[in-house]
Rosetta silent file (secondary structure, phi, psi, omega in degrees, C-alpha in Angstrom):
SEQUENCE: MKTHFLIIAAFMLASCKNNSKESAKDPVRESGSGLTHVKVEKVSTDVNVPQIRALGIIMSESEAKPSFKTGGIIRQCYFREGSTVKKGQLLATLVMTEINAQVTQAEEAFAKAERDYRRVQNLYADSVATLEQLQNVKTAYEVSGKTLEIARFNQSQSEVRAPIHGRVVKQMLYEGEIAGPGMPVCYIMGTGSKDWKVVVGLNDRDWAKVSKGDKAEVQFDAYPGRHYKAVVTEKAAYSAGNAGTLDVTLKLLEQPADLAAGLAADVSFNMPARQAARVVPVEALVKTNGKSSWVYTVDNGVARAIPVRLGELRGNKVEIIQGLEGVDEVITIGSVYIEDGERVEVSRN
SCORE:     score description
SCORE:     0.000 S_00000001
   1 L     0.000  -42.985  177.459    5.187   -2.106   21.734 S_00000001
   2 H   -57.193  -42.027  175.386    8.109    0.104   22.675 S_00000001
   3 H   -53.938  -47.559 -174.364    5.655    2.490   24.488 S_00000001
   4 H   -61.949  -40.793 -176.061    4.313   -0.380   26.478 S_00000001
   5 H   -75.029  -30.809  177.405    7.740   -1.531   27.700 S_00000001
   6 H   -67.314  -37.461  179.991    8.814    2.095   28.584 S_00000001
   7 H   -69.347  -38.892  173.462    5.676    2.491   30.690 S_00000001
   8 H   -59.163  -46.447 -177.180    6.320   -0.781   32.412 S_00000001
   9 H   -63.431  -42.629  176.251    9.833    0.103   33.116 S_00000001
  10 H   -57.785  -44.714 -178.632    8.894    3.529   34.519 S_00000001
  11 H   -60.761  -42.174 -177.687    6.335    1.832   36.749 S_00000001
  12 H   -67.228  -39.083 -177.309    8.770   -0.697   38.046 S_00000001
  13 H   -66.966  -39.126 -178.440   11.409    1.981   38.709 S_00000001
  14 H   -67.672  -43.644 -178.381    8.887    4.174   40.641 S_00000001
  15 H   -66.619  -29.763  177.505    7.834    1.196   42.712 S_00000001
  16 H   -68.288  -38.585 -174.355   11.416    0.299   43.595 S_00000001
  17 H   -70.261  -38.954  179.919   12.124    3.837   44.739 S_00000001
  18 H   -67.425  -38.788 -175.290    8.938    3.952   46.877 S_00000001
  19 H   -77.631  -21.483  179.775    9.456    0.629   48.462 S_00000001
  20 H   -64.126  -28.306 -177.114   13.146    1.245   49.208 S_00000001
  21 L   -75.103  -21.823 -177.453   12.133    3.908   51.756 S_00000001
  22 L  -123.506   41.663 -176.630   10.137    1.326   53.713 S_00000001
  23 H   -58.640  -25.963 -177.589   12.294   -1.731   53.181 S_00000001
  24 H   -69.663  -26.871 -176.461   11.906   -2.723   56.801 S_00000001
  25 H  -102.914    1.569 -175.666    8.188   -3.114   56.239 S_00000001
  26 L   -69.968  125.308 -176.813    8.499   -4.682   52.709 S_00000001
  27 H   -67.203  -28.518  179.638    6.720   -8.090   52.718 S_00000001
  28 H   -61.684  -33.402 -176.450    9.222   -9.279   50.107 S_00000001
  29 H   -97.445    0.194 -179.220   12.008   -9.007   52.619 S_00000001
  30 L   -83.198   80.522 -176.852   10.012  -10.311   55.607 S_00000001
  31 L  -128.556  139.852 -178.660   11.584  -13.773   55.613 S_00000001
  32 L   -62.800  -26.412 -176.336   12.658  -15.784   58.762 S_00000001
  33 L   -91.294   -4.340  179.157   16.058  -16.474   57.128 S_00000001
  34 L    84.260   -3.343  177.007   16.739  -12.781   56.338 S_00000001
  35 L   -85.282  156.135  172.517   16.919  -13.566   52.570 S_00000001
  36 E   -60.988  125.042 -178.668   15.026  -11.733   49.891 S_00000001
  37 E   -92.168  116.611 -177.241   11.707  -13.482   49.410 S_00000001
  38 E  -125.343  164.110  178.320   10.916  -13.938   45.675 S_00000001
  39 E  -120.411  147.607 -178.454    8.426  -15.845   43.518 S_00000001
  40 E  -123.736  156.974  176.356    9.263  -17.640   40.262 S_00000001
  41 E  -137.416  147.338 -179.351    7.193  -18.701   37.282 S_00000001
  42 E   -64.151  144.843  169.139    7.837  -21.229   34.572 S_00000001
  43 L   -80.849  126.651 -174.135    8.985  -20.000   31.184 S_00000001
  44 E  -106.205  170.337  175.570    6.153  -21.062   28.890 S_00000001
  45 E  -116.371  135.298 -176.730    5.760  -21.708   25.124 S_00000001
  46 E  -129.458  124.455  172.880    3.147  -19.819   23.165 S_00000001
  47 L   -88.523  107.590 -168.857    2.024  -20.542   19.617 S_00000001
  48 L   -86.819  125.123  167.457    1.231  -17.077   18.272 S_00000001
  49 L  -109.877   95.118 -172.556   -1.630  -16.477   15.835 S_00000001
  50 L   -67.142  140.420 -179.471   -1.055  -12.860   15.009 S_00000001
  51 E  -110.911  123.011 -178.838   -4.199  -10.788   14.642 S_00000001
  52 E  -123.367  117.127  172.826   -3.905   -7.737   12.349 S_00000001
  53 E  -123.759  143.800 -174.292   -6.832   -5.362   12.030 S_00000001
  54 E  -158.577  162.471 -176.114   -6.728   -2.128   10.223 S_00000001
  55 E   -98.051  130.509  175.335   -8.989    0.444    8.555 S_00000001
  56 E  -114.096  177.290  175.329   -9.099    0.391    4.726 S_00000001
  57 E  -137.169  139.800  179.806  -10.835    2.359    2.000 S_00000001
  58 E   -76.369  131.142  175.212  -12.615    1.272   -1.112 S_00000001
  59 E  -132.570  162.656  174.579  -10.970    2.445   -4.326 S_00000001
  60 E   -91.339  139.196 -175.739  -11.455    1.672   -7.989 S_00000001
  61 L   -76.345  -26.368 -179.572   -8.916   -0.619   -9.657 S_00000001
  62 L  -122.093  137.644  176.776   -9.402    0.991  -13.120 S_00000001
  63 E  -149.203  160.665 -177.716   -9.482    4.581  -13.970 S_00000001
  64 E  -151.442  152.248  177.262   -8.964    6.711  -17.089 S_00000001
  65 L  -128.968   71.723  179.340   -8.321   10.360  -18.131 S_00000001
  66 L   -61.140  144.109 -177.363   -9.203   10.423  -21.828 S_00000001
  67 E  -146.759  172.269 -177.684   -7.884   13.252  -23.936 S_00000001
  68 L   -85.470  146.131  173.206   -7.587   14.564  -27.582 S_00000001
  69 L   -69.846  -41.143 -179.388   -4.580   13.507  -29.700 S_00000001
  70 L  -112.029  162.814  177.788   -4.545   16.937  -31.260 S_00000001
  71 L   -91.446  165.092 -177.416   -5.298   20.296  -29.840 S_00000001
  72 E   160.204 -178.646  179.090   -8.223   22.492  -30.746 S_00000001
  73 E   -85.478  129.433  178.185  -11.542   24.138  -29.666 S_00000001
  74 E   -71.829  122.098 -177.443  -14.050   21.723  -28.048 S_00000001
  75 E   -85.195  -42.923 -179.346  -17.147   21.682  -30.162 S_00000001
  76 E  -157.185  146.982  171.776  -19.382   19.535  -27.904 S_00000001
  77 E  -113.174  133.790 -174.870  -19.252   17.375  -24.780 S_00000001
  78 L  -109.008   30.316  177.217  -21.642   14.439  -24.594 S_00000001
  79 L  -150.940  172.067  171.884  -21.404   13.792  -20.754 S_00000001
  80 L  -145.715  161.446  176.545  -21.594   15.523  -17.455 S_00000001
  81 L   -51.396  131.029 -176.066  -20.210   14.833  -14.033 S_00000001
  82 L    91.423   -6.327 -179.193  -21.850   11.751  -12.601 S_00000001
  83 L   -73.060  145.703  175.279  -22.736   10.306  -15.931 S_00000001
  84 E   -91.852  127.152 -179.004  -22.332    6.536  -16.418 S_00000001
  85 E  -125.490  156.403  178.042  -20.418    5.835  -19.723 S_00000001
  86 L  -107.617  157.804  178.321  -19.683    2.704  -21.631 S_00000001
  87 L   -60.726  127.194  179.228  -16.396    1.634  -23.272 S_00000001
  88 L    89.272   -5.208  178.102  -16.232    3.254  -26.733 S_00000001
  89 L   -70.118  137.410  179.849  -18.951    5.847  -26.071 S_00000001
  90 E   -69.205  128.093 -178.267  -18.308    9.319  -27.711 S_00000001
  91 E  -107.316  -38.371 -172.715  -17.422   11.854  -25.055 S_00000001
  92 E  -161.563  150.621  177.840  -16.276   14.974  -26.936 S_00000001
  93 E  -132.058  161.308  175.306  -15.469   16.409  -30.388 S_00000001
  94 E  -105.884  155.422  171.943  -13.431   19.309  -31.703 S_00000001
  95 L   -64.141  124.168 -167.403  -14.209   22.091  -34.105 S_00000001
  96 L   -93.533   -2.156 -173.382  -12.821   20.419  -37.308 S_00000001
  97 H   -50.440  -54.711 -173.901  -12.239   23.526  -39.530 S_00000001
  98 H   -71.662  -40.601 -174.507   -8.478   23.738  -38.986 S_00000001
  99 H   -70.154  -40.817  176.297   -7.958   19.956  -38.849 S_00000001
 100 H   -71.766  -25.100  174.708   -9.896   19.286  -42.133 S_00000001
 101 H   -69.602  -42.366  178.170   -7.958   22.059  -43.840 S_00000001
 102 H   -58.065  -37.959  178.380   -4.709   20.392  -42.834 S_00000001
 103 H   -68.210  -43.029  178.645   -5.906   17.132  -44.303 S_00000001
 104 H   -64.009  -41.160  178.962   -6.949   18.814  -47.601 S_00000001
 105 H   -59.269  -43.807 -179.581   -3.548   20.624  -47.755 S_00000001
 106 H   -64.798  -39.835 -177.758   -1.722   17.285  -47.221 S_00000001
 107 H   -60.246  -41.290 -170.434   -3.942   15.626  -49.974 S_00000001
 108 H   -75.002  -36.456 -174.301   -3.142   18.392  -52.510 S_00000001
 109 H   -70.404  -36.394  177.596    0.619   18.263  -51.633 S_00000001
 110 H   -66.831  -42.605 -175.551    0.598   14.435  -52.099 S_00000001
 111 H   -64.257  -37.020  179.407   -1.230   14.649  -55.396 S_00000001
 112 H   -69.606  -40.173  174.894    1.393   17.165  -56.747 S_00000001
 113 H   -56.273  -42.837  179.732    4.232   15.015  -55.461 S_00000001
 114 H   -62.966  -44.938  174.651    2.767   12.086  -57.217 S_00000001
 115 H   -61.141  -44.617  177.931    2.529   13.978  -60.548 S_00000001
 116 H   -58.416  -47.103 -174.767    6.100   15.180  -60.314 S_00000001
 117 H   -62.065  -39.768  179.600    7.315   11.674  -59.635 S_00000001
 118 H   -61.714  -46.698 -174.618    5.435   10.222  -62.603 S_00000001
 119 H   -67.055  -42.039 -179.659    6.726   12.963  -64.919 S_00000001
 120 H   -71.211  -29.110  175.385   10.407   12.571  -63.886 S_00000001
 121 H   -61.730  -47.113 -178.414   10.089    8.753  -64.274 S_00000001
 122 H   -63.937  -40.214  176.292    9.136    9.362  -67.892 S_00000001
 123 H   -63.408  -38.281  176.489   11.906   11.872  -68.421 S_00000001
 124 H   -64.135  -40.391  178.951   14.355    9.407  -66.881 S_00000001
 125 H   -61.926  -32.114  177.643   13.199    6.674  -69.178 S_00000001
 126 L   -92.306   13.443  175.313   13.969    8.989  -72.221 S_00000001
 127 L    62.209   23.072  171.856   17.401    9.811  -70.648 S_00000001
 128 L   -84.648  -46.179  179.567   16.333   13.515  -70.186 S_00000001
 129 L   -92.889  153.387  179.534   16.283   13.481  -66.399 S_00000001
 130 L   -82.346  163.375  175.330   19.182   12.226  -64.205 S_00000001
 131 H   -62.643  -37.415  176.310   19.021    9.445  -61.715 S_00000001
 132 H   -57.215  -47.250  178.205   19.557   12.021  -58.966 S_00000001
 133 H   -58.401  -44.281  177.578   16.492   13.993  -60.102 S_00000001
 134 H   -59.556  -48.910 -176.496   14.419   10.774  -60.087 S_00000001
 135 H   -62.415  -35.857 -176.926   15.554    9.888  -56.576 S_00000001
 136 H   -68.731  -47.313  179.334   14.808   13.429  -55.247 S_00000001
 137 H   -69.946  -30.676  170.039   11.283   13.441  -56.513 S_00000001
 138 H   -61.162  -42.636  179.480   10.662    9.941  -55.272 S_00000001
 139 H   -65.423  -41.096  177.703   11.750   10.976  -51.829 S_00000001
 140 H   -62.972  -37.817  179.442    9.389   14.032  -51.915 S_00000001
 141 H   -67.052  -41.575 -176.866    6.552   11.763  -53.044 S_00000001
 142 H   -71.422  -35.543 -177.521    7.076    9.279  -50.135 S_00000001
 143 H   -69.107  -44.708  178.832    7.440   12.126  -47.580 S_00000001
 144 H   -63.607  -36.219 -179.248    4.180   13.793  -48.764 S_00000001
 145 H   -69.452  -35.799  177.021    2.430   10.438  -48.520 S_00000001
 146 H   -71.850  -38.111  173.628    3.532    9.992  -44.778 S_00000001
 147 H   -54.306  -45.418  175.615    2.395   13.651  -44.164 S_00000001
 148 H   -62.855  -41.233  177.925   -0.979   12.830  -45.465 S_00000001
 149 H   -56.903  -43.897 -177.093   -1.115    9.709  -43.327 S_00000001
 150 H   -67.905  -43.540 -176.809   -0.319   11.725  -40.178 S_00000001
 151 H   -60.499  -43.042 -178.008   -2.974   14.425  -41.076 S_00000001
 152 H   -70.590  -36.173  177.533   -5.706   11.749  -41.580 S_00000001
 153 H   -62.314  -47.367  177.665   -4.683   10.021  -38.341 S_00000001
 154 H   -60.163  -39.826  174.425   -5.001   13.250  -36.417 S_00000001
 155 H   -57.132  -42.215  179.051   -8.325   13.809  -38.049 S_00000001
 156 H   -72.745  -21.676  178.252   -9.565   10.483  -36.836 S_00000001
 157 L   -94.966   13.173 -178.104   -8.271   11.195  -33.361 S_00000001
 158 L   -86.162   23.180  172.292  -10.109   14.577  -33.044 S_00000001
 159 E  -141.094  154.050 -178.893  -12.746   13.003  -30.870 S_00000001
 160 E  -113.001  129.734  178.163  -12.595   11.431  -27.429 S_00000001
 161 E  -119.042  148.752 -179.898  -14.199    8.023  -26.586 S_00000001
 162 L   -68.216  122.752 -176.875  -14.476    6.325  -23.196 S_00000001
 163 L   -83.060   -9.022 -178.672  -11.631    3.744  -22.884 S_00000001
 164 L  -145.258  163.677  169.894  -13.477    1.924  -19.954 S_00000001
 165 L   -80.158  140.178  176.290  -16.913    1.336  -18.480 S_00000001
 166 E   171.278 -159.322  179.437  -17.452    3.645  -15.461 S_00000001
 167 E  -120.994  138.294  176.673  -18.630    6.914  -13.992 S_00000001
 168 E   -77.977  107.117 -176.121  -17.464   10.362  -14.792 S_00000001
 169 E   -78.176  -39.055 -174.948  -16.115   11.601  -11.486 S_00000001
 170 E  -146.837  128.518  169.463  -14.901   14.993  -12.687 S_00000001
 171 E   -94.371  122.326 -175.979  -15.353   16.963  -15.898 S_00000001
 172 L   -94.488  -25.408  179.629  -12.254   19.010  -16.721 S_00000001
 173 L  -131.174  146.827  179.193  -13.013   20.677  -20.028 S_00000001
 174 L  -125.790  175.870  179.723  -16.210   22.179  -21.496 S_00000001
 175 L   -56.400  140.823  172.003  -17.594   23.330  -24.779 S_00000001
 176 L    86.239  -11.033  173.326  -15.751   26.290  -26.293 S_00000001
 177 L   -83.944  151.728  179.800  -12.571   25.775  -24.304 S_00000001
 178 E   -85.953  119.129 -177.053   -9.231   25.094  -26.024 S_00000001
 179 E  -102.173  122.746  170.021   -7.909   21.589  -25.388 S_00000001
 180 L   -77.550  159.864  175.857   -4.242   20.922  -25.723 S_00000001
 181 L   -59.407  124.063  179.843   -2.795   17.605  -26.926 S_00000001
 182 L    82.081    3.241  178.793   -3.010   15.045  -24.104 S_00000001
 183 L   -83.149  120.627 -174.858   -5.091   17.319  -21.834 S_00000001
 184 E   -60.746  142.970  175.306   -7.735   15.232  -20.063 S_00000001
 185 L   -88.515  -33.437  178.220  -11.276   16.044  -20.747 S_00000001
 186 E  -159.295  172.491  175.073  -12.612   14.131  -17.690 S_00000001
 187 E  -117.623  122.066 -175.598  -11.783   11.618  -15.071 S_00000001
 188 E  -107.924  132.740  176.207  -13.491    8.227  -15.342 S_00000001
 189 E  -118.426  128.616 -179.586  -13.543    5.710  -12.483 S_00000001
 190 L   -68.583  137.466 -177.407  -14.409    2.142  -13.202 S_00000001
 191 L  -127.205   21.735  176.946  -17.475    0.932  -11.349 S_00000001
 192 L   -77.055  165.119 -174.726  -17.837   -2.613  -12.503 S_00000001
 193 L   -63.497  -22.206 -175.243  -18.043   -5.531  -10.041 S_00000001
 194 L  -102.145   10.929 -174.005  -14.404   -6.463  -10.760 S_00000001
 195 L   -94.845  -14.469 -171.657  -13.126   -2.894  -10.474 S_00000001
 196 E   -88.895  146.905  174.353  -13.159   -2.468   -6.700 S_00000001
 197 E  -144.850  163.339 -178.592  -10.253   -2.900   -4.355 S_00000001
 198 E  -117.063  121.870  177.861   -9.506   -2.271   -0.684 S_00000001
 199 E  -106.080  122.464 -174.627   -6.361   -0.311    0.182 S_00000001
 200 E  -122.129  126.772 -179.668   -5.100   -0.625    3.771 S_00000001
 201 E   -93.934  121.649 -178.630   -2.268    1.372    5.379 S_00000001
 202 E  -115.991  146.897  174.314   -0.146   -0.808    7.783 S_00000001
 203 L   -70.644  173.108 -169.064    2.723    0.040   10.041 S_00000001
 204 H   -69.329  -29.811  178.977    6.060   -1.554    9.092 S_00000001
 205 H   -69.640  -47.603 -175.561    5.733   -4.582   11.564 S_00000001
 206 H   -66.289  -41.228 -179.970    2.271   -5.518   10.358 S_00000001
 207 H   -59.423  -36.602  179.866    3.265   -4.945    6.715 S_00000001
 208 H   -66.087  -26.078 -173.924    6.173   -7.386    7.117 S_00000001
 209 H   -81.867  -28.148 -175.728    3.753  -10.094    8.399 S_00000001
 210 L   -85.766  136.622  174.329    1.376   -9.885    5.428 S_00000001
 211 L  -122.693  158.590 -179.170    2.151  -11.712    2.189 S_00000001
 212 L   -65.540  136.159 -178.912    0.514  -11.781   -1.216 S_00000001
 213 L    96.179  -11.104  176.396   -2.259  -14.433   -1.233 S_00000001
 214 L   -58.141  147.836  178.008   -3.095  -14.018    2.460 S_00000001
 215 E   -90.592  153.386  178.054   -6.826  -14.180    3.204 S_00000001
 216 E  -150.848  158.051  168.234   -8.714  -11.423    4.939 S_00000001
 217 E  -113.051  140.624 -176.588  -12.282  -10.491    5.990 S_00000001
 218 E  -122.876  135.788  171.494  -13.750   -7.091    5.280 S_00000001
 219 E  -120.043  144.486  178.284  -16.609   -5.341    6.939 S_00000001
 220 E  -116.525  133.121  174.431  -18.325   -2.198    5.849 S_00000001
 221 L   -57.593  -30.400 -174.593  -20.070    0.405    8.084 S_00000001
 222 L   -77.190  -15.966  176.173  -22.597    0.780    5.285 S_00000001
 223 E  -132.939   77.818 -179.539  -23.487   -2.979    5.618 S_00000001
 224 E   -64.439  146.527  177.733  -23.198   -3.842    9.343 S_00000001
 225 E    80.077    0.162 -177.548  -23.015   -7.451   10.451 S_00000001
 226 E  -110.890  144.596 -179.188  -21.921   -8.769    7.045 S_00000001
 227 E  -117.175  133.845 -178.807  -18.453  -10.243    6.394 S_00000001
 228 E  -124.946  136.128 -178.430  -16.836  -10.345    2.898 S_00000001
 229 E   -81.862  146.797 -179.610  -13.873  -12.413    1.898 S_00000001
 230 E  -146.684  164.974 -179.211  -10.707  -10.846    0.327 S_00000001
 231 E  -135.861  145.186 -179.577   -7.221  -11.719   -0.683 S_00000001
 232 E   -77.888  124.975 -176.765   -4.036   -9.660   -0.628 S_00000001
 233 E  -113.120  -17.516 -176.936   -2.920   -8.962   -4.194 S_00000001
 234 E  -155.646  141.981  169.327   -0.221   -6.291   -3.751 S_00000001
 235 E  -119.634  133.954  179.089    2.203   -4.838   -1.219 S_00000001
 236 E   -68.635  144.579 -179.476    3.565   -1.394   -1.659 S_00000001
 237 E  -100.477    8.269  178.078    7.345   -1.081   -2.028 S_00000001
 238 E  -157.239  160.859  179.165    7.500    2.392   -0.554 S_00000001
 239 E   -88.401  127.718 -176.358    5.575    4.502    1.909 S_00000001
 240 L   -89.934  135.237  173.354    3.163    6.963    0.306 S_00000001
 241 L    71.399 -160.941 -178.667    2.812   10.472    1.876 S_00000001
 242 L  -110.178   20.158  176.689    3.920   11.326    5.386 S_00000001
 243 L   -75.615  -17.157 -176.899    1.698    8.941    7.284 S_00000001
 244 L    75.922   20.528 -177.458    4.474    6.468    7.905 S_00000001
 245 L  -119.067  160.412  174.567    2.389    3.525    6.674 S_00000001
 246 E  -116.061  135.398 -175.054    2.775    1.076    3.753 S_00000001
 247 E   -84.129  140.825  171.438   -0.186    0.241    1.662 S_00000001
 248 E  -123.875  131.937 -176.693   -1.472   -3.304    1.155 S_00000001
 249 E  -106.528  132.540 -179.633   -4.031   -3.869   -1.576 S_00000001
 250 E  -114.576  142.824  172.975   -6.828   -6.462   -1.312 S_00000001
 251 E  -103.960  124.923 -179.308   -9.111   -7.889   -3.956 S_00000001
 252 E   -74.167  123.692  177.774  -12.683   -8.563   -2.878 S_00000001
 253 L   -85.891  -30.527  173.549  -13.762  -12.173   -3.532 S_00000001
 254 L  -130.248  153.292 -178.465  -17.272  -11.317   -2.289 S_00000001
 255 L  -162.337  151.117  175.996  -18.852   -7.964   -2.224 S_00000001
 256 L   -60.791  163.209 -179.555  -22.095   -6.060   -1.721 S_00000001
 257 L   -62.452  -30.492 -176.498  -24.368   -5.322   -4.617 S_00000001
 258 L  -133.362  124.418  178.991  -23.529   -1.653   -4.451 S_00000001
 259 L  -129.903  162.019 -179.637  -20.113   -0.015   -3.598 S_00000001
 260 L  -147.367  146.979 -178.666  -18.757    3.465   -3.964 S_00000001
 261 L   -66.523  144.294 -178.272  -15.122    4.791   -3.840 S_00000001
 262 L    98.394  -18.095 -179.219  -14.403    6.165   -0.386 S_00000001
 263 L   -63.768  139.014  176.389  -16.372    3.702    1.698 S_00000001
 264 E   -77.637  143.827  178.965  -14.587    2.728    4.942 S_00000001
 265 E  -133.116  132.839  171.501  -13.676   -0.920    5.411 S_00000001
 266 E   -93.322  112.205 -171.947  -12.665   -2.770    8.543 S_00000001
 267 E  -106.222  131.803  173.424  -10.124   -5.363    7.491 S_00000001
 268 E  -118.483  118.549  179.457   -9.048   -8.496    9.546 S_00000001
 269 E   -88.893  130.979  174.866   -6.196  -10.462    8.130 S_00000001
 270 E   -85.954   89.508 -172.539   -6.349  -14.210    8.664 S_00000001
 271 L   -81.767  142.458  174.497   -2.702  -14.806    9.537 S_00000001
 272 L   -72.614  152.750  178.910   -1.247  -18.356    9.645 S_00000001
 273 L   -60.582  137.627  176.539   -0.003  -19.510   13.036 S_00000001
 274 L   -91.944  172.749  176.951    3.712  -18.591   13.615 S_00000001
 275 L   -53.672  137.965  178.674    6.461  -20.645   15.112 S_00000001
 276 L   -54.776  142.630  177.938    6.090  -21.393   18.899 S_00000001
 277 E  -131.530  156.356  177.438    8.032  -18.882   21.056 S_00000001
 278 E   -89.143  135.576 -179.357    9.129  -18.720   24.675 S_00000001
 279 E  -129.404  151.214  179.143    7.337  -16.204   26.757 S_00000001
 280 E  -131.590  160.312  177.653    7.659  -14.788   30.277 S_00000001
 281 E   -63.641  151.692 -177.983    5.378  -12.580   32.382 S_00000001
 282 H   -67.060  -32.792 -178.172    5.931   -8.774   31.860 S_00000001
 283 H   -68.864   -6.134  174.442    6.678   -8.385   35.564 S_00000001
 284 H   -82.514  -11.615 -177.091    9.803  -10.448   35.155 S_00000001
 285 L   -78.133  139.686  176.864   11.463   -7.756   33.049 S_00000001
 286 E  -132.935  138.188  177.531   13.992   -5.472   34.647 S_00000001
 287 L    50.057   57.079  179.878   15.666   -2.441   33.072 S_00000001
 288 L   -88.885  151.144  175.490   13.887   -2.834   29.765 S_00000001
 289 L  -121.620    5.732 -174.937   14.187   -0.461   26.804 S_00000001
 290 L    95.245  -23.124  177.773   11.569   -2.133   24.578 S_00000001
 291 L  -117.127  -26.029  178.723   14.069   -4.168   22.520 S_00000001
 292 E  -139.976  160.761 -177.987   16.229   -5.704   25.246 S_00000001
 293 E  -160.462 -174.916  176.714   15.874   -6.325   29.038 S_00000001
 294 E  -127.381  139.576  173.420   17.175   -8.328   31.986 S_00000001
 295 E  -130.318  159.414  178.948   15.376  -11.164   33.769 S_00000001
 296 E  -111.786  143.443  169.498   16.499  -13.104   36.939 S_00000001
 297 E  -125.036  166.238 -177.150   16.568  -16.862   37.403 S_00000001
 298 E  -109.983  126.459  177.720   17.457  -18.781   40.569 S_00000001
 299 E  -128.673  107.503 -175.559   20.506  -21.073   40.545 S_00000001
 300 L    50.154   48.016  177.065   21.067  -22.978   43.773 S_00000001
 301 L    79.010    6.604 -177.879   19.460  -20.202   45.862 S_00000001
 302 E  -117.526  134.658  179.036   21.350  -17.468   44.108 S_00000001
 303 E   -72.372  127.655  174.627   19.731  -14.828   41.759 S_00000001
 304 E  -119.730  127.730  175.616   21.416  -14.736   38.322 S_00000001
 305 E   -85.817  135.900 -177.670   20.743  -11.872   35.867 S_00000001
 306 E  -126.335  124.231  171.707   20.301  -12.867   32.283 S_00000001
 307 E   -75.625  138.512 -178.773   20.199  -10.395   29.316 S_00000001
 308 E  -133.830  157.786  173.714   17.430  -11.120   26.852 S_00000001
 309 E  -110.619  134.348 -174.622   16.188   -9.783   23.518 S_00000001
 310 E   -94.311  150.091  174.110   12.465   -9.070   23.402 S_00000001
 311 E  -110.222 -131.222 -173.338    9.958   -9.857   20.693 S_00000001
 312 E   -84.955  151.175  169.065    6.256   -9.123   20.674 S_00000001
 313 E   -80.920  126.322 -173.442    3.935   -8.276   23.555 S_00000001
 314 E  -123.230   82.393  179.939    1.402  -11.022   23.870 S_00000001
 315 L    73.202 -122.035  178.199   -1.243   -9.909   26.454 S_00000001
 316 L   -97.469   21.145  177.963    0.460   -9.934   29.894 S_00000001
 317 E  -132.643  159.891 -176.648    3.433  -11.841   28.618 S_00000001
 318 E  -129.060  145.559 -179.839    6.265  -10.951   26.316 S_00000001
 319 E   -76.759  140.062  176.933    8.131  -13.008   23.694 S_00000001
 320 E  -111.876  114.779 -175.302   11.804  -13.729   24.368 S_00000001
 321 E   -79.208  -43.544 -175.831   13.826  -14.038   21.181 S_00000001
 322 E  -149.962  142.553  170.704   17.171  -14.775   22.709 S_00000001
 323 L   120.087  -10.962 -177.595   18.820  -15.357   26.099 S_00000001
 324 L  -109.796   22.480 -179.898   16.659  -17.974   27.919 S_00000001
 325 L   -62.015  122.192 -177.951   18.234  -21.005   26.277 S_00000001
 326 L    79.453    4.613 -179.166   18.295  -23.699   29.097 S_00000001
 327 L  -106.142  130.922  178.691   16.386  -21.549   31.608 S_00000001
 328 L  -104.935  -21.446 -177.179   13.013  -22.974   32.883 S_00000001
 329 E  -134.582  149.229  170.689   12.045  -20.429   35.527 S_00000001
 330 E  -132.060  155.732  177.593   12.296  -16.639   36.042 S_00000001
 331 E   -79.300  128.871  175.001   11.705  -14.465   39.039 S_00000001
 332 L  -105.642  -78.863 -179.102    8.517  -12.380   38.811 S_00000001
 333 L   -74.614  131.014 -176.176    7.586  -10.885   42.227 S_00000001
 334 L    97.796   -4.672 -172.596   10.728   -9.553   43.871 S_00000001
 335 L   -71.703  -23.418 -178.828   12.811   -9.155   40.683 S_00000001
 336 L   -79.182  -11.042 -170.556   13.053   -5.384   41.236 S_00000001
 337 L  -104.471   -8.037 -171.836   14.544   -5.626   44.694 S_00000001
 338 L  -106.906  167.306  175.220   17.488   -8.058   43.999 S_00000001
 339 L  -123.205  159.147  178.683   20.911   -7.853   42.499 S_00000001
 340 L   -62.770  126.968  179.402   22.909  -10.354   40.474 S_00000001
 341 L    91.410   -1.941 -178.905   24.583  -12.973   42.805 S_00000001
 342 L   -81.604  138.667  177.467   22.293  -12.188   45.749 S_00000001
 343 E   -74.358  136.953 -171.225   20.993  -15.112   47.760 S_00000001
 344 E  -136.298  162.039  174.677   17.157  -15.359   47.689 S_00000001
 345 E  -111.615  126.433 -174.603   14.397  -17.473   49.184 S_00000001
 346 E  -101.079  134.849  175.068   11.906  -18.890   46.632 S_00000001
 347 E  -115.229  131.068  178.130    8.210  -19.191   47.275 S_00000001
 348 L  -112.668   18.551  179.961    6.065  -21.211   44.917 S_00000001
 349 L   -84.302    0.000    0.000    2.681  -20.613   46.587 S_00000001
């Protein structure tokens, strides 16, 4: 909007300079009374229904990067890129030699600690062992039990299963490679009918107008002529990347039978009507900078300059936020030729 106002201001300034050279021939000043001839227009009221359209992209709402709990050599992968997987499906296993040996070691240590604990219990009952000795072997027994529990848990987690239904978008590890703890084996994107969302990047003005729960219509280039309903579910609290936009996320209430991540979407937000605002023609503005300007009104045949604050550009008119209280008319044609306090002749034809 700022660019529009700067262009308008430059155009008006250029027109003023060109016409000042031929003021004797200027039809605005050709008045029998010798006064500057101006035209006025009523200040009108406009109920704005903002239209916001933007380009969005289809993304999956659910994704997963499954990994091994423990490290080791990958024995086998049961998937490939592009494979469709179901929740709970086995994806990969490790070579279990080292892990099984750790479990066996923990089992033997636990069995020994249990024997020691029973023996010292008997000795303590016969007053041969001290209470301190009994407490020490009991602690060792309990610690070895927890060590065995950890080893068995790691043994059970030495395989990777799919946490969601979806498609394997990228395979990151292969058979024979060493997988570290928490290192993703693959990237899975949810592809169910409830997994899709539309992400739209909006400028700050449009982002402020949109609220959670607002309705929207979505069109896809892949399905021309069809409209699908959606609702705003999330507004980003920060700007991602260097694009200078803020993301708004929509949930599709209706959707095509087949979708894929990356599809382009044309989104039209169904905004509620805003409060009525006072508007004036763009040509009434003088010395504008995009946020503020001056307009002229006529008071008993005298031009009066009024500072105003500007709102949105609405076609060939502009919203006036502040400054026109009690003013019903503004000068349009001739506003660039007059000064504050100058006597003018008004034409309403």
